[in-house]
C-alpha positions as CSV (number, residue, x, y, z in Angstrom):
1,M,113.3,98.4,86.1
2,S,111.9,99.9,89.4
3,A,108.6,98.8,90.9
4,Q,107.0,102.1,89.7
5,E,108.3,101.5,86.2
6,A,106.9,98.0,86.3
7,I,103.5,99.3,87.4
8,H,103.5,101.7,84.5
9,A,104.4,99.1,82.0
10,Y,101.8,96.7,83.3
11,L,99.0,99.3,83.2
12,E,100.1,100.3,79.7
13,K,100.0,96.6,78.8
14,T,103.5,96.6,77.4
15,I,104.4,93.7,79.7
16,N,102.1,90.8,80.7
17,R,101.2,89.5,84.2
18,R,104.0,86.9,84.3
19,E,106.6,89.5,83.4
20,F,105.2,92.0,85.8
21,T,105.4,89.6,88.8
22,R,108.9,88.6,87.7
23,R,110.1,92.2,87.7
24,L,108.6,92.9,91.1
25,T,110.3,89.9,92.6
26,E,113.6,91.2,91.1
27,V,113.3,94.4,93.1
28,G,112.6,92.7,96.4
29,V,108.8,92.1,96.4
30,T,107.9,88.7,97.6
31,A,106.3,86.3,95.1
32,G,103.1,86.2,97.0
33,A,102.8,90.0,97.3
34,A,103.7,90.4,93.6
35,V,100.8,88.1,92.6
36,A,98.4,89.9,94.9
37,F,99.6,93.3,93.5
38,A,99.0,92.0,90.0
39,N,95.5,90.9,91.0
40,M,94.7,94.3,92.5
41,L,95.9,96.1,89.4
42,A,93.9,93.9,87.0
43,G,91.5,96.0,85.0
44,C,92.9,99.3,86.2
45,T,94.4,101.8,83.8
46,L,96.8,104.7,84.2
47,A,93.8,107.0,83.7
48,D,92.1,105.4,86.7
49,M,95.2,106.0,88.8
50,K,95.5,109.7,87.7
51,N,91.8,110.3,88.4
52,G,92.4,109.7,92.1
53,G,91.7,106.0,92.5
54,I,88.6,104.2,93.8
55,D,85.4,106.2,94.4
56,L,84.4,104.9,97.8
57,S,80.8,105.8,97.2
58,K,80.6,103.5,94.1
59,A,83.2,100.8,94.9
60,P,81.7,97.3,95.1
61,R,81.5,95.9,98.6
62,A,81.5,92.3,99.8
63,L,80.4,92.4,103.4
64,T,76.9,92.9,104.9
65,P,76.4,95.9,107.3
66,A,76.6,93.6,110.3
67,E,79.8,91.9,109.1
68,R,81.3,95.2,108.3
69,T,80.5,96.5,111.8
70,T,82.4,93.5,113.3
71,L,85.3,94.0,111.0
72,D,85.5,97.7,111.9
73,A,85.7,96.8,115.5
74,I,88.4,94.2,115.0
75,A,90.5,96.5,112.8
76,G,90.0,99.3,115.3
77,R,91.7,97.2,118.0
78,I,94.5,95.9,115.7
79,V,95.6,99.4,115.0
80,P,93.8,101.6,117.6
81,A,93.7,105.4,117.5
82,T,95.9,106.9,120.1
83,D,97.7,110.2,119.8
84,S,97.8,109.3,116.1
85,P,95.0,108.0,113.8
86,G,94.3,104.2,113.7
87,A,93.0,101.7,111.2
88,I,89.5,103.2,111.1
89,E,90.7,106.7,110.4
90,A,93.0,105.3,107.7
91,G,90.1,103.5,106.0
92,A,91.6,100.0,106.4
93,P,88.2,98.3,106.7
94,D,87.2,100.0,103.4
95,Y,90.2,98.5,101.7
96,I,89.4,95.0,103.0
97,D,85.7,95.3,102.1
98,I,86.5,96.4,98.5
99,A,89.3,93.8,98.1
100,L,86.9,91.0,99.2
101,A,84.6,92.0,96.4
102,N,87.3,91.4,93.8
103,P,91.0,90.3,94.2
104,Y,90.4,88.8,97.6
105,K,87.0,87.3,96.8
106,P,88.2,83.7,97.4
107,Q,88.7,84.7,101.0
108,L,85.2,86.2,101.4
109,A,83.7,82.9,102.8
110,R,86.5,82.7,105.4
111,Y,85.7,86.2,106.5
112,Q,82.0,85.6,106.7
113,R,82.4,82.5,108.7
114,G,85.0,83.9,111.1
115,L,83.1,87.1,111.7
116,A,79.9,85.2,112.4
117,E,81.6,82.8,114.8
118,L,83.4,85.6,116.6
119,D,80.1,87.4,117.1
120,R,78.3,84.3,118.4
121,Y,81.1,83.7,120.9
122,A,81.0,87.3,122.1
123,T,77.3,87.1,122.5
124,A,77.4,83.8,124.4
125,T,80.3,85.0,126.6
126,F,79.4,88.6,127.3
127,G,75.8,88.9,126.2
128,K,76.8,91.4,123.4
129,P,78.1,91.2,119.9
130,F,81.9,91.9,119.5
131,A,81.4,95.5,118.3
132,A,79.4,96.3,121.4
133,L,82.0,95.1,123.9
134,S,84.4,97.5,125.7
135,A,87.9,98.0,124.3
136,E,89.3,95.8,127.1
137,Q,86.9,93.0,126.3
138,Q,87.7,93.2,122.6
139,D,91.4,93.1,123.3
140,E,91.0,90.1,125.6
141,M,89.0,88.3,122.9
142,L,91.5,89.0,120.1
143,E,94.4,87.9,122.3
144,N,92.6,84.6,123.0
145,L,91.7,84.3,119.3
146,E,95.3,84.8,118.3
147,G,96.4,82.3,121.0
148,G,94.0,79.6,119.8
149,K,91.9,79.7,123.0
150,I,88.6,80.4,121.3
151,K,87.7,77.0,119.9
152,E,84.3,78.2,118.7
153,V,86.1,80.1,115.9
154,T,87.4,77.7,113.2
155,D,91.2,78.0,112.9
156,G,91.1,81.1,115.1
157,P,94.8,82.0,115.0
158,Q,94.9,81.8,111.2
159,F,91.7,83.9,110.9
160,F,93.2,86.5,113.2
161,E,96.4,86.6,111.2
162,L,94.4,87.0,108.0
163,V,92.5,90.0,109.3
164,R,95.6,91.5,110.9
165,R,97.6,91.2,107.6
166,H,94.8,92.8,105.6
167,T,94.4,95.5,108.1
168,M,98.0,96.4,107.9
169,E,97.8,96.4,104.1
170,G,94.9,98.8,104.3
171,F,96.8,101.0,106.7
172,F,99.9,101.3,104.5
173,C,98.7,100.7,101.0
174,E,98.7,103.0,98.0
175,P,95.6,105.1,98.7
176,Y,94.2,104.3,95.3
177,Y,92.9,101.0,96.7
178,G,90.7,102.6,99.3
179,G,92.9,102.5,102.4
180,N,95.7,104.7,103.8
181,R,93.3,107.6,103.7
182,D,95.0,111.0,103.5
183,M,98.3,108.9,103.5
184,I,97.9,108.5,107.3
185,G,100.0,105.3,107.3
186,W,102.8,106.8,105.2
187,K,102.9,110.0,107.3
188,L,103.1,107.9,110.5
189,V,106.3,106.1,109.4
190,G,107.8,108.9,107.3
191,F,107.4,107.1,104.0
192,P,107.7,109.6,101.1
193,G,105.4,107.7,98.8
194,Q,105.5,106.9,95.1
195,R,108.4,109.0,93.8
196,Y,110.6,108.3,90.8
197,G,113.8,109.3,92.6
198,Y,115.5,111.9,94.8
199,D,117.9,114.7,94.5
200,D,121.5,114.1,95.5
201,A,120.8,115.9,98.8
202,Y,118.7,113.0,100.0
203,I,121.2,110.2,99.3
204,N,122.0,108.4,102.6
205,K,119.9,110.9,104.5
206,V,116.4,110.9,106.0
207,I,113.8,111.9,103.5
208,D,111.7,114.8,104.9
209,L,109.6,115.2,101.8
210,P,105.8,114.9,102.1
211,P,104.4,111.6,100.7
212,V,103.0,111.5,97.2
213,T,100.5,109.0,95.9
214,F,100.7,107.2,92.6
215,S,98.0,109.5,91.2
216,G,100.0,112.5,92.3
217,M,103.2,111.6,90.4
218,P,104.2,113.9,87.5
219,E,104.1,112.6,83.9
220,R,107.3,110.9,82.9
221,V,108.9,112.2,79.7
């Protein structure tokens, strides 16, 4: 069973959570990622998926406006916009904010503490909160955070890695979850999206098809 087939079966409730995570690990998904995927799909239905996914205007959010401003600034430096869109354009902070309201809720307190500590350090050092610093100052702070040089942020390297990992998830995730807006991440790396399979012409060749989201897949018969 492919990952797509496992998702269908889980959403149709023909397999339980344990079986779903087992089947994902069989096709190469790590155990941790399989569990996280199951958490994110909990409560969803195939109808939800086909209706285009999360309504960003109605999705529950976890962070305050001030916390979200700081998160936006961090994500914007982890994957900055260059000649191609970055994390902000792809909606990675939306993905994180929404996830922290439900599947990642146990990590909300860690985010709130880390964001507050980072802002206090930025204000004490530069006289401005993190989001108001120049790109160069933000990069310097994040490099020091990753390197464990900012002792004012509790477990700084681990906090940076948490935000980095979630930012990358939001950049490359199935758009249903609020990130990877307009399939920016998939287009950047040439990932063709959620397809059932490919014609023989694409076997052992680069796939030049446009990406397709889960909600854009045709009905299986």
